[in-house]
C-alpha positions in Angstrom: 18.2 -7.4 21.8 15.0 -5.2 22.0 14.5 -6.1 25.6 18.1 -5.2 26.5 17.7 -1.8 24.8 14.6 -1.0 26.6 16.2 -2.1 29.9 18.8 0.6 29.3 16.3 3.5 29.6 17.9 4.7 32.8 21.2 5.3 31.1 19.7 7.5 28.3 20.5 10.7 30.1 24.1 9.7 30.5 24.3 8.8 26.8 22.8 12.1 25.8 25.4 13.9 27.9 28.2 11.9 26.3 27.0 12.9 22.8 26.7 16.5 23.9 30.2 16.4 25.3 31.6 14.9 22.1 29.9 17.5 19.9 31.0 20.3 22.3 34.6 19.1 22.2 34.5 19.2 18.4 33.0 22.6 18.4 30.0 21.3 16.4 26.4 22.5 16.2 24.4 20.1 14.1 21.9 17.3 13.9 22.8 13.8 15.0 22.7 11.2 12.2 20.2 8.4 12.7 21.5 4.9 13.6 20.4 3.4 10.3 22.0 6.2 8.3 25.2 5.8 10.4 25.3 2.1 9.4 25.2 3.1 5.7 27.9 5.7 6.3 30.3 3.2 7.7 29.5 0.4 5.2 32.0 1.7 2.5 34.6 -0.9 1.6 37.4 -1.0 -1.0 35.2 -3.2 -3.2 31.8 -1.4 -2.7 31.3 2.2 -2.0 27.8 3.1 -0.7 26.8 5.5 -3.4 23.6 5.6 -5.3 24.5 6.2 -8.9 22.2 7.6 -11.7 22.3 9.0 -15.2 19.9 11.2 -17.2 20.2 11.4 -21.0 19.0 14.9 -21.9 18.1 16.4 -25.3 18.9 19.1 -26.3 21.8 19.8 -24.0 21.5 22.1 -21.0 23.9 24.8 -19.9 26.0 24.5 -16.7 24.9 27.9 -15.5 21.2 26.9 -15.8 21.6 23.6 -14.0 23.6 25.4 -11.2 20.8 27.8 -10.8 18.2 25.0 -10.6 20.2 23.2 -8.0 20.5 26.4 -5.9 16.8 27.0 -6.3 15.5 23.5 -5.6 18.2 21.1 -4.3 19.3 23.3 -1.4 15.8 23.3 0.0 17.0 19.9 1.4 19.5 20.9 4.1 21.5 17.6 3.8 23.0 18.8 0.4 24.9 21.7 2.1 25.9 19.7 5.2 29.0 17.6 5.7 29.4 14.6 8.0 31.6 14.6 11.1 32.2 11.2 12.7 33.0 10.6 16.4 33.1 7.7 18.8 29.3 7.9 19.4 28.3 8.1 15.8 28.1 11.0 13.3 26.7 14.6 13.1 25.3 16.6 10.1 27.1 19.9 10.2 26.6 22.9 7.9 29.5 23.3 5.4 30.5 26.9 5.8 33.0 26.5 3.0 30.5 25.1 0.5 31.4 25.7 -3.1 29.1 24.6 -6.0 32.1 24.0 -8.2 33.1 21.0 -6.0 29.7 19.4 -6.5 28.6 20.3 -10.0 31.4 19.2 -12.3 31.7 19.8 -16.0 33.0 16.9 -18.1 33.7 15.8 -21.6 34.0 12.2 -22.8 36.8 11.0 -25.1 36.1 11.7 -28.7 34.6 8.5 -30.2 32.1 7.6 -32.9 28.4 8.1 -32.2 28.0 4.3 -31.9 30.6 4.2 -29.1 29.3 7.1 -27.1 27.2 5.0 -24.8 30.2 2.7 -24.0 32.3 5.8 -23.2 29.6 7.1 -20.8 29.3 3.6 -19.2 33.1 3.5 -18.7 33.1 6.9 -17.0 30.2 5.9 -14.7 32.1 2.7 -13.8 35.1 4.7 -12.8 33.0 7.0 -10.7 31.5 4.0 -8.9 34.9 3.4 -7.3 35.9 7.1 -6.7 35.2 8.0 -3.1 33.3 11.2 -2.4 35.4 13.8 -0.4 34.5 13.2 3.3 35.3 16.8 4.2 32.4 18.0 2.0 28.7 17.2 1.5 28.6 13.7 0.2 27.2 14.2 -3.3 28.3 15.2 -6.8 26.7 15.8 -10.2 28.7 15.5 -13.4 27.4 17.3 -16.5 28.7 15.7 -19.7 28.5 17.8 -22.9 27.9 16.6 -26.4 26.4 13.2 -25.7 24.2 11.8 -28.4 23.1 15.2 -29.6 22.4 16.5 -26.1 24.1 15.9 -22.8 24.2 13.4 -19.9 23.9 14.1 -16.2 25.7 11.6 -13.9 24.7 11.7 -10.2 26.5 10.3 -7.2 24.9 10.5 -3.7 26.1 8.7 -0.6 23.5 6.3 0.8 23.7 7.8 4.2 21.9 10.9 2.9 18.8 9.0 1.7 17.5 5.8 0.1 16.4 5.4 -3.5 12.8 6.2 -3.0 13.7 9.5 -1.1 16.2 10.4 -3.9 13.5 9.9 -6.5 11.6 12.6 -4.6 14.7 14.8 -4.7 15.2 14.4 -8.5 11.4 15.0 -9.1 11.8 18.3 -7.4 14.6 19.3 -9.9 12.5 18.8 -13.1 10.5 21.6 -14.7 7.3 22.0 -12.7 8.7 20.1 -9.7 7.9 21.2 -6.2 10.2 21.9 -3.4 9.8 19.9 -0.1 7.7 21.3 2.8 9.6 23.2 5.4 11.0 20.8 8.0 11.4 21.2 11.7 14.8 19.8 12.7 14.9 17.5 15.7 17.8 17.4 18.0 19.0 13.8 17.7 21.6 14.2 20.4 18.9 14.0 23.0 17.1 11.0 21.5 16.8 8.2 24.0 17.2 4.5 23.4 13.4 4.1 23.7 12.9 7.0 21.3 15.0 5.4 18.6 13.5 2.0 19.2 10.0 3.5 18.5 11.4 5.5 15.5 13.2 2.5 14.0 10.9 -0.4 14.8 7.4 0.6 16.0 6.7 3.3 13.4 7.7 1.2 10.4 5.5 -1.6 11.7 2.4 0.6 12.1 2.6 3.3 9.5 4.6 2.2 6.5 3.1 1.3 3.2 3.9 -2.4 3.0 0.6 -4.4 2.8 1.7 -7.3 4.9 3.2 -5.2 7.6 0.2 -2.9 7.5 -2.2 -5.8 8.3 -0.2 -6.6 11.4 0.1 -3.0 12.4 -2.7 -2.6 14.9 -1.8 -5.7 16.8 1.9 -4.6 16.8 0.8 -1.3 18.4 -1.1 -3.1 21.1 1.7 -5.6 21.7 4.5 -3.0 22.0 2.4 -0.6 24.0 1.8 -3.4 26.4 5.5 -3.9 26.6 6.0 -0.3 27.6 2.9 -0.2 29.9 2.0 -3.7 31.1 -0.9 -2.6 33.3 -2.6 -0.8 30.3 -2.0 -3.9 28.2 -3.8 -6.1 30.7 -6.8 -3.8 30.8 -7.4 -4.3 27.2 -8.4 -7.9 27.9 -7.6 -11.1 26.2 -9.2 -10.2 22.8 -5.9 -8.9 21.4 -3.8 -11.9 22.7 -4.4 -13.9 19.6 -3.3 -11.0 17.3 -0.2 -10.5 19.4 0.6 -14.2 19.3 0.1 -14.3 15.5 2.4 -11.4 15.1 5.0 -12.8 17.5 4.9 -16.1 15.6 5.3 -14.4 12.2 8.3 -12.3 13.5 10.0 -15.4 15.0 9.4 -17.4 11.8 10.8 -14.7 9.6 13.8 -14.1 11.9 14.6 -17.8 11.8 14.3 -17.8 8.1 16.8 -14.9 7.8 19.2 -16.5 10.3 19.0 -19.9 8.6 19.1 -18.8 4.9 20.7 -21.4 2.8 23.8 -20.4 0.8 23.3 -19.5 -2.8 24.0 -22.0 -5.5 27.7 -21.6 -6.4 28.2 -19.7 -9.6 30.9 -17.5 -11.1 28.9 -14.5 -9.9 29.8 -15.2 -6.3 33.2 -14.8 -4.7 35.6 -12.2 -3.5 35.1 -8.9 -5.4 37.9 -6.8 -6.7 38.1 -3.0 -6.9 36.9 -2.2 -10.5 33.4 -2.2 -11.9 31.5 -2.2 -15.2 28.2 -0.5 -16.0 25.8 -1.5 -18.8 22.2 -0.9 -19.8 19.8 -1.7 -22.6 17.4 0.2 -24.8 13.9 0.5 -23.3 11.3 -2.3 -23.8 7.8 -1.1 -24.5 5.9 -1.1 -21.2 2.6 -1.9 -22.9 4.0 -5.1 -24.3 5.2 -6.2 -20.8 1.7 -5.4 -19.4 0.0 -7.4 -22.1 2.1 -10.5 -21.4 1.5 -10.2 -17.7 -2.3 -9.9 -18.2 -2.3 -12.9 -20.5 -0.5 -15.0 -17.9 -2.4 -13.6 -14.9 0.9 -12.3 -13.5 2.1 -8.9 -12.5 4.5 -6.7 -14.5 6.9 -7.4 -11.7 6.7 -11.1 -12.1 7.3 -10.8 -15.8 10.4 -8.5 -15.4 11.9 -10.6 -12.6 11.5 -13.7 -14.7 13.4 -12.1 -17.5 16.2 -11.2 -15.0 16.4 -14.8 -13.9 16.3 -16.1 -17.5 19.0 -13.6 -18.7 21.4 -14.4 -15.8 20.8 -18.2 -16.3 21.5 -17.9 -20.0 24.6 -15.8 -19.4 26.0 -18.4 -17.0 25.4 -21.2 -19.6 27.3 -19.2 -22.2 30.2 -19.1 -19.7 30.2 -22.9 -19.5 28.3 -23.3 -16.2 25.6 -25.9 -15.6 22.6 -24.0 -14.1 19.8 -26.6 -14.2 18.1 -26.7 -10.8 20.1 -23.7 -9.5 18.8 -20.6 -7.8 20.5 -17.3 -6.8 19.4 -14.9 -4.1 18.8 -11.2 -4.7 18.1 -8.7 -1.9 15.2 -6.5 -3.0 14.7 -3.1 -1.2 11.2 -2.7 0.2 10.0 0.9 1.0 9.0 1.3 4.6 7.5 4.8 4.6 4.6 6.7 3.1 5.6 8.1 -0.2 4.4 11.6 0.8 7.1 11.6 3.5 10.0 10.8 1.1 11.2 14.4 1.2 12.4 13.8 4.8 15.3 11.8 3.3 17.2 9.3 5.4 16.9 5.5 5.0 13.6 3.9 5.6 13.6 0.6 3.8 14.1 -3.1 4.5 15.4 -5.9 2.4 13.5 -8.9 1.2 15.4 -12.0 0.0 14.1 -13.1 -3.3 15.4 -16.4 -4.7 15.5 -16.3 -8.5 15.1 -19.6 -10.4 17.9 -19.2 -12.9 17.9 -23.0 -13.6 14.3 -23.1 -15.1 14.6 -23.0 -18.9 10.8 -22.9 -19.7 9.9 -19.2 -19.6 6.3 -19.8 -18.6 7.2 -22.2 -15.9 9.8 -19.7 -14.7 7.4 -16.7 -14.5 4.9 -18.7 -12.5 7.6 -19.9 -10.1 8.7 -16.2 -9.7 5.0 -15.3 -9.0 4.8 -18.1 -6.4 7.9 -17.0 -4.6 6.9 -13.3 -4.7 3.6 -14.3 -3.1 5.5 -16.0 -0.3 7.2 -12.8 0.6 4.0 -10.7 0.8 3.1 -11.9 4.3 6.6 -11.6 5.6 8.0 -9.2 8.2 11.6 -9.7 6.9 11.9 -6.2 5.5 11.1 -4.8 8.9 13.5 -7.1 10.6 16.4 -6.2 8.2 15.6 -2.5 8.9 15.8 -3.2 12.6 19.1 -5.0 12.2 20.5 -2.0 10.4 19.4 0.2 13.3 21.2 -2.1 15.7 24.2 -2.1 13.4 24.4 1.6 13.6 25.1 1.3 17.4 28.0 -1.1 17.0 31.6 -0.4 16.3 32.5 -0.8 12.6 34.2 -4.3 12.9 31.1 -5.6 14.7 28.8 -4.0 12.2 30.8 -5.5 9.3 30.6 -9.0 10.9 26.8 -8.7 11.3 26.1 -7.5 7.8 28.5 -9.9 6.2 26.2 -12.8 7.1 23.7 -11.4 4.5 26.3 -10.7 1.8 27.7 -14.2 2.0 24.3 -15.6 1.1 23.5 -13.1 -1.6 24.5 -12.9 -5.3 22.8 -9.6 -6.3 21.0 -6.5 -5.1 18.1 -5.7 -7.3 15.7 -2.7 -7.5 12.5 -2.3 -9.4 11.1 1.2 -9.4 8.1 2.5 -11.4 8.8 6.0 -12.8 6.6 8.5 -14.5 4.6 7.4 -17.6 5.5 10.5 -19.5 9.0 12.0 -20.1 10.0 14.9 -17.9 11.9 18.1 -18.7 14.7 19.9 -17.0 15.7 23.5 -17.9 13.5 23.2 -20.9 15.1 20.0 -22.3 13.6 16.5 -22.3 15.0 13.7 -20.1 15.1 10.9 -22.7 16.5 8.2 -20.5 16.6 7.7 -16.7 18.7 5.0 -15.0 20.0 4.4 -11.6 21.8 1.8 -9.5 21.9 1.2 -5.7 25.2 0.0 -4.2 26.2 -3.5 -3.3 27.7 -4.3 0.1 30.1 -6.7 1.6 31.1 -9.4 -1.0 28.1 -8.8 -3.3 29.3 -8.1 -6.8 26.2 -7.6 -8.9 23.5 -4.9 -9.0 20.5 -5.1 -11.2 18.0 -2.2 -11.7 14.7 -2.1 -13.5 13.2 1.3 -14.1 10.0 2.1 -16.0 10.0 5.6 -17.5 8.2 7.4 -20.3 6.4 4.3 -21.6 9.5 2.0 -21.6 11.3 -0.3 -19.2 15.1 -0.4 -19.0 17.4 -2.9 -17.3 20.7 -1.7 -16.0 23.6 -3.7 -14.4 26.6 -2.7 -12.4 29.1 -5.5 -11.7 32.4 -6.2 -10.2 34.9 -7.1 -13.0 36.4 -10.0 -11.1 33.1 -11.7 -10.8 31.3 -10.4 -14.0 33.7 -8.7 -16.3 31.2 -8.2 -19.2 27.8 -7.2 -17.8 26.7 -6.1 -21.3 26.5 -9.8 -22.2 23.7 -10.2 -19.5 22.1 -7.0 -20.6 21.9 -8.2 -24.2 19.9 -11.2 -23.1 17.0 -9.3 -21.5 15.2 -8.5 -24.7 15.5 -12.0 -26.1 14.3 -13.5 -22.8 11.2 -11.2 -22.9 10.7 -12.0 -26.6 10.8 -15.7 -25.8 8.2 -15.3 -23.1 6.0 -13.2 -25.3 6.2 -15.8 -28.1 5.4 -18.8 -25.9 2.5 -16.8 -24.4 1.0 -16.2 -27.8 1.3 -20.0 -28.5 -0.7 -21.0 -25.4 -4.2 -22.3 -25.9 -6.9 -19.6 -25.3 -10.2 -20.3 -23.7 -13.5 -18.6 -23.8 
């Protein structure tokens, strides 16, 4: 595929003229959407809308006017939030919304009157409904919902289409909104309409391989530069001698191995969590676990915090399935885990710059210590993989295809996946917005294709919270899984204390 794209260099001028002609016909003057972002734009389906969802619980409550002023002051420093998307045969264009009205994007809401004990359920129900409510395609693809009188304060629900940015970039956006947050640097817009096939190949494949902050990819970066440079300039590559051939061969072998692994992924173990999703969702989350306790267990077992938390996820899902009458012994499920592929200091540029790593969770291992070590072993196996880069490249290619072909390509992954799972470290101290404290911070990334389960893990303010969004056909009561996270961690902590201690 890469060779074919490079071979089409001669046609790039024609392609640019076609894009210019389309934009001219539509009367547009804007920035072309990247291929990867275009893929996310077209990935919406009746069962899964490509929106990143989030909620802040804020005390005391903040005023609508103050929040509107903060958005105007900070959010609109990012041009994307005042631009709408116009699609055409060649892709899509970001266009300034000359009819922009804040009232369409900052919505004031009240929840049904319920007891204090039922308020979280009411908020979860409203979030679940918003998960399946499409954003207006004629306006910028985002919306904030300010909920008054929630648990002695207020709640802020956020919906942002994935084509605007990935989760890491949107964390940068939300950090700019808090008290003391900084606005992004001024950006120079680049005319994407004149971008050639070779340009986007380098943008989408070479730069992630050589620059992004993934350790395994970083180690292979220099040899990748030499190898791909040689592809563009064979004579120059020959002059460098044979010293780099071994590095290039190793990289090529790793890429081919990982590509084969992606193509030949075994199907997940059959469980009730897989199947054809419907068109309604449920949202649930738990109270924070103390982060220091998670760290202590990880240190005692010589495992990372990530290993401990993912082991709890596997244990909770396995235990839930057992309560539903399923036999899980020896079973695994696959979760696609987003991997950041850009320096964090460049997150303000928005867009999507991440790959996906397939993590197989051992839900059938009952012993919590055995399970955490198995998770550690599998995580170690992913660290030398280029699979996140390859999935990013596949999304770039998908952005060039017509929607039916894109759907067919991406469905290969969703058929072999049970869940999408994110694990993001947040600030250690609680933040403030408009003078009030953000007490809780949660978010969920969307699922695609036939995937019906999304799990998020977020550390914030000294605690760790688990959140789930699920399709009601496949998992009608995600709170039952959520309620098992704390017991699974407690079980692991108890067994850890009972282990023999050496000198």
